[in-house]
N, C-alpha and C positions, 0 to 999 in steps of 0.2 A: 476746626470747634465742634466739642462732641456734642453728644446730643443731649438735653437733659430729661433723664428720666422719672416717671413717676411709675414705681413699685406697683403701687394698686392695679393700674390699666395695662391692659394686654397692648403690646403695640403692633399697630396692622400697617400694610400698603392696600392698597387697593390698583390692581392694574386694570386699563380702560382704554377708552377711545372717544370719552367726552361722549355718553349715554347709559349704560348700564352700570358703569361703576358711579356715577351720580348717583344713579337710582338706589343700588344696592348700600351705598352709604346712608340715603335719606332715610331708608325703610328699615335698615337694620343698626346702623353704627349711629346714628345723629345721637341719639339723646340716650344711649348706654353710657353709663358712667365708666363701665368695667373694662373697656376700651377706646383707645386713643388712636387716630386712625393719622399718622405722621406725613402721609404723602399719599399722592395719587401717581399712575405712573400713565403717558399718551403713546399711544402710536396708531396709526393707521389715517390720520386725520392731520394734512399739517397746522400747524400755529396754533396748537395747543398746550404741549409743553414748554415752563416756561412762566405760566400764568399761576393765578391760584384760584381756589375754589371760594368763593366770596363769604365772608365770615356771615353777612347777613343771612346767608342761606346754610351755612354750616353748623349755627345752632351758638348755646350760650358757652357749650364744651370747648369750643373752635374761635375763639374773640377776636384770633389774627388771619383766621381762615387756615387752609389749607395748601402747601406745595404742590404743585404740578409740575413732575419730571420727565423728561423723556424716558421710554422704555430701554434703550439702550445701556442707561445707567444704572439697571436695576440692583446690581451687586452691589454698588457703591451705595444706592441709597439704605438697601438692606445695612448693609456694612454703619454708614455714618448715621444712621437713626436708629440702629439696633433694634431693628423692627424683630419680630417674634413670627408675625404671621403674615404671609400674603396673599389676596383674595384674589383671583383671576375672574376678570368682570368683561370680558368682551366676546364676539362672537365670528364666525364662519374662519374659525383654524381646524385644520385636521388634528385626529386626534393624536396625531404622531407629534404634529407641533405642540401641541397643549404640555405631553409627556415633555418635551424637552425645555420648555419653561420652567416646567414643574421641578426638573433636575437642576435646572440653576437655580431656582429658589432654594432646594433642598441644599445643593452644594454651600449656599451664601448663607446656612445657618437657618432657616425660619421653615415654619411650617406651609403647607401648600393647599389652599382652601378653593372649593368650588360651592356658591350657595345656590341649594335648589327653590323650586316653584314654592312650596310651603314656606319658605322666610321671607319671598321677595314680591310676590306676588299681592295685590290689594283686593278684597271684594267690595262689590258694590252692594249690594242687598236692597238695592232700590230697582233696580232698569236690569234688562238682560244684557248681558256681552258676547256677542261674538268677537273671536280672534282670527287674524288669518295670517299664519308664520310660513316656515319655507325651510326648506332641508339646505339649501344656497342661496346667496345672496344671485339674484339675476334668473331666480325659477320661474319667476312670474306671478310674483306674490300680488305687486301691486296693481294689475291686471285683475286678479281674482278677487281683490277686496273692492275696486270699482263695480266689478258684477254683484258681487254681494251686496254693495249700497243701492246698486238700483232694484233689485230683487225686494231689499229690506223697504224700500220707497215705494215701490208697486203696490206691497200689504198695505200702503196707510201709515208707516211709522215714519217719526223723524229721525231720521239718523245721522246721529254725531259720531265723527272719526275721530279717535286717537291714536295719532301715530308716534311711533316711536323716537325718543330724542335725537336732534341734532342742535345741540345749541353751541356754534359757534361763534358767538358774538360776545354782548354782556351778558353776563349768566344772570345777574341780578334781575335785571329787564327781562330774561326769558325764561323766569322761574314760571310763568304760566300765560300762554299765548294762544290765542283764539284768531281764526280767520275764516271770515265767510266771503270777502270781497276782494277782488285782484288788489285793489288798493290796501288792504291790509298788509300784503305782502311786501309792497314797496314801503310802505309803513316800516316793518320793521325790517327793511333792510337783509331780507332773505338772501340766502345765498343759491346757485344755479343748483344745488343739491337739495336742497328746501322744495323749492320752485317745484322741482322734477316732481314730489310728493305731493304738494299740496294745491297746485293748481288743477288738477284733473279732477282730485273731489270735488272743489270749489265750483267748477263747470259742471257737475251733475247736481250742483245745490246741496252740496253737506257742508255742515260746518265743521271746521277741520280746528283740533287742538294738539298742543305740542309745549315741550318746553323741558324745566329742571325737575320740579316737586310735582308726582303725578300722584302723591295724596291729595293737593290739592285742584290739580287740575281733574283728578276723579268726581271730587267735591261739586266740581262748577260744571262740570260736562254733564252728570246726570241729572241737573235742573232743568237740562232744557233738552233732554233726549228721551224718546221713547226705546229705543236700542242705541247701545254704545258699540261701536264696529274699532278693535283695534288692527290698526296698521302697523305690522311688524316691521321689523328695519334686519337688514342680514338677514341670520338665519335664527335670530335671538326668539329666548322665550317670551310670551306675554309680560308685561307687568301686571295686568290685571288677571285676577279668577274669571276665565271664559266657559259659559253657559253652552258653546259650542267653540270647538278647537278646530278649525280647519288649519291643514298642512300642505304646501304645494312642492311635492316633486319634481326634478328635470331630468328626464330620461337622455335628453345630449349629456347629461354628465352621470350615466348609469352606475350605481356603487357608491357615489358621495354621498348618499341619502345613509350610510351605516358605517361611514367614517369622516364625519366633519363633528365638529361640536359648534353650539350646541343643537346642531340641525336633526341628529339621531333624537334627543330625547325630543324632541318636535313630534316627530315621528311617531316615537312611542306614545305620545299623551293623545295623539290627534282622534277626534271622534270621526274626522272625514279628512280622507287623502286625494288631493287631485294631481293627478298627474298630466302636467302639461304638457304642450307641443308636441302632440300624438303626432301630429301631421307632419314634423321635420324627422322625429327620431325613428330609428328602424326597428321593426317588429322585434329583433332581438333584445336591443336596451329596453323596449316598453314591457318585454315579458323578464327581464330582470328586478325591473325596480316594482313592478307588479309580484313579485317571488320574495323581494325583502321585504315588502309592504304586509304581506299575507303571516311572513315569520316573524315580524319584530312587534306586530301589532293586527293580530287576526279579527280583534274587533272591530277594526275602523271598516266603513263604508268608503268603497273607491269611486271616484270621479273621474273620466279622461274626458281631456279637454284639448280641442285645437287653440294655439295662439294665433288668431286670426290678422292678416296683414293688410293694409289697405296704404295706398300712397298717393298723397294729396294732388288732386288734378287729375290722378286716374298713374298708370304705370306708362305710358307714353310720354310724361314728362321727364322719365328718366332713362328711356330704351335708348340705349347704345351711346349714351353720354358716358364723358370722364365727369365719376362723382368722388368726391369727398366724404365718407361715411363717418359720422359722430353718434357715436354709441354709450348708454347710460355708463358713465365714468366708475364707480363703484361696481356695478358687475364685470366691468373689464378686468379693475385692477385685484381687489381682495378676493372677488367673485369669480376671478380667473377663468371668466368665461373668453373664447377665443372668438365669438362672432355674436351677433344681436339680431335683432329684427333690419336691420340697415342693408347688411349683408344678405340676406336671404330676399330683400327684396329687391336689389342691386342685380343680384343672379339671377333673380327670375327674370327681370326684364334686359337683360343683357347688358346692364351698365360696366362698366370697366373701372376698377376701384384705383383710385390714384393715392399711391403712399404716402403719408402726410410728415413721415420721421424728418426728411432732409429740410424742414423749413419750421421742423419745433423750437419753439423756443425757452429759456428760463426753467421753470418747473415742468413744464409741458415736457420738453427734451427729458427733464428726471424721473418723471413718470415712465417714459419708455424704457431707461436706462435700469429701473428698479424692477420693470414689469414688462421683458423683453416679449412672452408669449403675446402681447395686444398686434404686435405687428403691424399692418397697414391700415390700422382704424384712429379715428380720434377721440381719446376719452374726453367725456363734457366734464372737464374739473373744474370747478369755478368757488373755491373753497373761500376767497376772498378777492377784492377789487382786482389785485396785482393780478393773481392767476386768473382772473377772466379776462385781464386784457392780455394776457401771455396766450390763452387759448386765441381770442379774437386774432393775433399776430400768427398764428401758426396756421391758422383757417385762410385767412387772406392771403397769405404769402404763396399758397400752394397753388399750383398749375391747374386745377380740379375748373370744369365747366359750371359746376353747381353742387351745392352741400346738401347731402342726405341727410335729415337732421331726424336722428330716430331715437329721441329721448321723448320723457313724458312732457315735458317742457320745450315753448317754441322760443330755441336760442335766439330768434330773430329780435325779440323783445326785450332780451337781455344782455346782446353782444352790437356791437356795431361790425355788420358782414358787409364785406364790399363785392361778395359772389351772391344771386341768386339762390335762394333756399326753397328746396320740398321737403316737406314732414311725411314721416312714414309712422302710422299709427298700429297699435297692437292689444286686443280684445280678445277676453276667454269666448270659447264656444263649444259647449259640452256635448260630447259624441257618443253619452252612455246613461241608463235608467240605471238610478233612479234620478232625479233632474237633482242640481241641487238647491234649488229654491225649494222642493219638497221636504228635504233633509234640513232646510234651516225653521222653515215652519212646523215642523215635528219637534224641533228642540226648543221652539219658542214656546209652544204651546204646554211642552211638558215643564217648561221653567215656571210659565202662569199657572200650572196646575198644584205646583209646590209651593208657589206662595200664595195660594188659597188654601 
């Protein structure tokens, strides 16, 4: 069946991963009668394609909502729906990969568009905003955000964290989400991925907002905040206009800071750049990222930091043991990391890594097929109850003596594990001057002066 074309409206497809795509639609296209968004496409996150962006969120121009199709069908979607323009709206792809997608779009007959910060960032005008972003998934953005939250709290500020979206459930119910207590996570039926990001902030006493409609989220969050702390996802740009833009780079993947989208844009926009993991990287790789920062953003202040790793109960708990290492899922998959804090802790303690792949089942086995670089690690994937159960099965079937849990969430609380577990923690520890808290104070004082 051919699409009904409204000649007065430009027909648009938005490519995304259930996050940035919905935000761009809400702030740029939702209420603009000159555009008609005919579909979203979805990738990276399982279980999104085949659904609809609901009419209640899409607004009066979209009484039936908007279809969400699989990105693999991109050319068919453009042809069937007579799309004139495709907007690319997700993160952590190499520049080369982005242009391959652009080539597919152009060959299918549509224009290819990237929306910039001016079009998509929302301004508060009432409270200062500090944004923590990164050049790659897994650079250490979450631990940096936690450190910044502690610094702001020590200044006597009420910190409200707003997290990049992860709306993998009922989108209407998730329009505006507020988390203050652990019970709020259970009530919202949060996935493992969501818990990884929200739990550590709640543990520090911060209120966390997330959801789908970030204009509504900003309006509510600024009513209870002295400072809003934007906690970015992947290597995406902030959704809010920051008074202080902090970007974290990863010297273990030196060079990626100039070759991934939109990580390079984050680097160029940053007021402060944190070079994390200097205790694990080589001097040569640290020098490479330092040179790239100075070449792309000479105005930025550079802060170097360790990713300090500790083991629950001490390293003796894992010394010489056969361990199954569970690392953050997205960091291993589209973040392309070969290892994380769990592997570092295991090697330092002389533990033996158990390869989980012979026992992988269902979607977990599929993850290894799609991302073979993961190797002998377990990605903490849990986007659904079914996938969480498959994660449990994979872990429990292995012949490891214990599970090394190197994710920000305690898997023992969300999975039924038949093996003993030991957690690995990692926090930011600065190694250079000026310290990050001094730069934060200077930025906030400047903002307050400008408001006066």
